N, C-alpha and C positions, 0 to 999 in steps of 0.2 A: 804300555805302562813301564816305565824304567823302574829300577830298584828304589829309588828315593821317593818316587810317586807311590809306589807300592807301600812302602813303609809309612808314608804320611796317611794313606788310606787306612792302614791297620790301625794307627792312632785315632782316627775318625771313628772307625768301627767299635774300637774299645771305649771310647767315650760315650757312644751311643748304648753300649751293652751296659755300662755302669748306670746309666740313667734309667735303663729300663729293667733293672734287676734290683732285687732287695738283698743287700750284703749284711748277713749275719755271722760273718767271720770275725771272730773276737779280736783278731790282730790287724784288722783293717779299718781304716778311715778314709775321710775326704778331707785332704789339706786345703785351706782357704787360698784364694787366688794370689794373694800376696806372697805366701810361701812358695807356691808354684812358680811365680815369676823370679823369685830369687834363685830358686834351683835351676832354672833356665837362663840366668843372666850371664854377663861377661865375666863374672868371677871364676867360671869354669875355665878360663883361659890361662889363669895364673898358676905357676908351680910355686910351692911354698914349703918345701921340705924343712922340717924343723919346727920350732916353737917361736912365738913373737920375740923378736929381739935376738933370736939366735937361728937365722935361716940359712939355707945352702944356696939361695938364689937371691939376687938384687931384685929391687923394685917391689919390695914387700912392705913399705910404710903404711899403706892403706890397709893391706891385708892384715898387718899386725893388729890395726885398731879393731877390725871386724872380728877377729878371733878373740881379742881381750874382752870386748863388750859382750861376746857370746858366753864366754866362760864365767864372766862377772854376773851375767843374768841367770846362768844355770845355778850359781852358788847362792845368789839372792832367793831364787825361787824355792830351792830345797833346804836352805840353811847349811849349805856345805862349806868347807873350809878350803877345798882345792878341787878344781875340776879340770878334766881333759874333755874336750868336745870333738876330737878327731876321729874317733873310731867310726868306720864305714857302717857298721852294723852292731847289734847288740852281741852277736857271737864273738865278734872281734873285740869288743870291749871286755867280755869274760876272758878271751885268750890273753889280752894284755895283762890283765890281773894275775893269770896263772904264771905268765912269763916273768912278771915283777916279783911274785912272792914264792915261787916254788921252783924246784929242780925236777928235770924229767925222772919219772918214776915215784915222786912223791905221792903220799896219799890224799885223795879228796873224797869228801862224802856229799852226795847230793840227792835230790828226790828221784825216786824210780820213774822211769819214763811213763809207765803205765798208770803210776799214781798221780801224773800230772806234771811232771819235771820237763825240763828242756833238753835237747840234744847236748848242748854244750855244758851240761851238768854232770857229765860223766857217761854218757852213752857210749858203749863199746866200739862203735864205728865211726865216732866223731873224734875230733883231736884230743878232746878232754879225756876220752877213754882210751886213746891210742898212746899218748905220751905220758899219762899219769895213771897211777894205781887207784882206780874208781871202785868206791863201794856206794850203796845206796840205801836210803831209808824208805819205807813204805807207810802208807797210811793205815789208820785203825780199821781192820776188816769190817767192824760193825758200824761205825760212824762215818767212815771215810774222811776223818780229820787227821791232822798231824798229831801223833801220840809222842809227847815230849819225854815220857819216861822211857819208851822204847828208843828214842833218838838218843837219850843220854846213855843208855846202856850200849849202844852201838858205838857211839863216840868213845867211850871208855874202854871198849874192846879193841876197836880198831885204831885208835889215835891218829885221826887224820891230821894233815897240817893245815888243811883248809876245808871249812864247812860251807855249803852254798845253801842259802835260804831263798826261795822264790819258785815260782812255777809258771808254766804255760797253760795249764788247765786245772786251776784249783779255784773254787767259787767262794772260799771263806778267807776272812782277814788272817794275815800271818803275823804272829807274835815276835816280831824281830827281837824285843828285848830279852825274851826267854831264851831265844836261839843263841844270842850273844853271850848270855851268862852261862850256858852250857858249853858252848864251843870254847870260851876263855877259860873256863875251869879246868879244861884238859889240854890247855896250850894250844888250841887251834885258832887260826884266823877266821873271820866270818866275812863272806861275800854275800851281800844282799842283791838279788837280781829283780828289780822292779820293772823290767821291760814292759809287762803288760799293765801294771797298775800305776804307773808313773803319774797319770793325770790326777788319779784319786789321792796319791801321796802328796802331790804339789798342792791340793786345795785343803789338805786335813780331813779327807773323807776316809782315809786309811791310815793307820799309825805308821809313822815314819821310821825307817832303819836307822836314821841318823839321830843321836850320835853312837848308836850301838854297834853297828857294823863296822869293819876295818875298811871295806870297800863297798860301794854301791854302784851297780851298773844299770843302764836303762836304755829304752829306745825311745825316739821322739814321734814315731809314726803310728802309734796304737791309740791309747786314750789321750795323749797328748795333742793329738790332731796335727803333727807337724810332718817334716820331710823324713824320708827313710834314712835312718842313722842312729848311731849310739853315743852315749857318754858315759864318763866315770866320774864319780865323787869319791874322794878319800881325804886323808890328812896331808898337811905340808910334808910331813915326815916321809910319806910314800910317794908323794907327788912326783918327784923327780925319776923315781924309779919307773913309775907308770908312763911317764913322758918317754923315758928311754925304751921301754917295752913296746910302745907304739912305733916309734921312729928311733933307731933303725930296726927295732925287733921285728915287727909284724907288717908295717905300712910303709909306703913311700910317701909320696906327696899327699897331703890333706885335700879333701874336696871342698874348697872355700865357698863354692855356691851352696852347698849343703850346710856348712857350718853357719853361713849368715842366715839361712833359712830356719836353723835350729835356734839362733838368737831370736828371730821373730816369733818362733814357736814359744819359747820361754817367756817372752814379753806378753804375748797374748794369753799365756796361761795365768799371769799375775793379775789379769783383770777381773773384777768382780763377776762379770757375766760367765767367765769360765767356771766358776763355783757352781752356779745355776746349771750349767751344762753337764758338769760331772754328777750333780744330784739327779738330774733326769736320766742320765746313763743308768744309774743304780735303780731308780723307780722303774724303769723300763725293763730292766733284767728281772727284777723281782716280780713284776706284773706278768712277764712271759713265763717265768717259772710257774706261778700259781695257775695260770690258764692252762699250761700243758699238763700239769698235775691233775687239773679238773678232767681233762681229756684222757686220763689213764697213763701218762708217761711217768716214769721213775726218775727223778733228777738226784744225782749224787749229793750227799750231805742234806737233802731236803730242802735246799733253797740256795740263796746267793747273797753275798754281802758286797759284791763288786759288779763287774761289768760283763760277767759270762756265767754260763752254766752248762752242766754235762748231762746229757740224756744217756740212759742205758737203753739203747734201741734193741739190744739182743734179747731183752726181756720178752719183746714181741717178735722174736725170730727174724729180726732185720739187723744186718750187719752196718756198722758205721758207713762204710763206703756205699752200700746200697741206698741208705737213707739219704746221704749226700747227693747221690745221683738222681734219685727221685725229685728231691727239691730243686735241683738245678734244672731239671725238665720243665719246671712251671716258673722258673724265674727267680728262685731264692738260693743264693750261694751260701754254703756253710762249710764246716770241716769235720771230717771223721776224727774220732779220737779212741785212744785206748782208754779202758777203764781199770781200776784196781783189781788184780787177780785176772788180767786179761788172758784169754784163751786163744785168741786169734792174732795174726801178724799185726804188726804197727800200721801197714799198709792198707789193712782191712778195718780193724778195730771194732769193738763192740758198743761204742758210743758215738754220740754226736755233740761237738761243741758248738754253741751258739753265743754270740756276743751283740751288745747293743750299742757300741759307740757309732758306728756307721748310720744306722738308721735314726739315732739321736741328732746326729749332724743334719740329717734332712728334716728335723723338727717333728718327727713322729713321737707320739707320747703314749699314755697308758691305753687309750682307745684303740691305737693302731697296734699295739702288742697284742690286744685281745683277738683282733682280725687276723694278725699274722699266726697266731697260736692255732686259731680254727683252721687256717689254710694248711699248716703243718700237720695236723690231725688228719685232715681229710686226705692228704697226699701220702701219708705213710700208713694210716690204719684203716681208712674206709675202703671196703672191698670194690664198691661201684663208683669210686671217685672220678668225676668229669674232669679230665686234664684241661680241656679248653676252658672251662668255667674258673678253674683255678688260676690259670694263666691270665684270664681276664681280670680276676681279683687283684692279682700281683700288679698288673699293668695299671689299673685304676689307682692303687696306693702310689705307684712310682710318678704317676702323672700329677697327683695332688700334692706330693711332697718331692719336688725335684731337687737334685743336689745343688747346693748354693754356689752361685757364681761369684 
């Protein structure tokens, strides 16, 4: 077998793995066939550095129309004034905002990683913590919710130039309006990162950061169920600075195949059926929380308003990494997570993050969440759990609910 055949074989193996496993990774989803075809289309052959009407290569007439249609769809979906759909990822979308609005060494304030923040919100080993003076806010130790009184005291003391609202492991709604009021009161700009909750925001199931935030960044591959990639929404005033920050600041040629797929993603998210899909994501997450609590698990904040939940596995003397590994052995993928007041390293974690976008795409509903909760309980807490039986239960669910073609 040559290298090409080997790679094609790996793709087939991965396709089978996805079909045979249950993904509870909150940042994963299954993109529709139309979106996958666009990502693999001839658009990947074209170089198009720059922006529509201002390219560094010829032959971009059609490409310009594709990108214009995509950022128009993005603005219409979220109610934005100006969009850039070129970021290759959510982290690069954040990086572009930093480059446009800050100078190296400027102060930023984001949610602490162990409280549910993201690496690009100021983590010390990330670009955001290397090139900028990063401080962080934590959750209330009793409720595990954002404490706006503490946040305001911290902003007043530190005087950051940019405040980041958003998270990758926070199960409650985020009050972007209050974030903006506090940040602007002390002269700070506000970046709202909706990478995880983009689909909920687009359908009105989570309060929108627009028009409160100065910048909104997001990804299209989580709750939006699109291709891997990022986007930025901002005002026309900041728009040109954002464009220059992306090119020539941090990126070269945009991936037009992904941009076209983002456009399809935004169009699909504007359809009425997408609202029903997002509603089911939330119902599934809430059912999963209730059932896991019934089995004795502790869920941070006591519940969820969105697509994810965080279990404190260390309460049962199980690290997040161990819990993740045990579930993967029976065919369920998840992700370890730090929890507030984390005592272990981020690579180990004391918690487990679970999400419902992918299983909802497979048309699983509340009944299936109850079955999955029982399987998780058996895998993690039952001393005499039969691994083969649990694997069979997972197999039955995946066969009854295949990934849509």
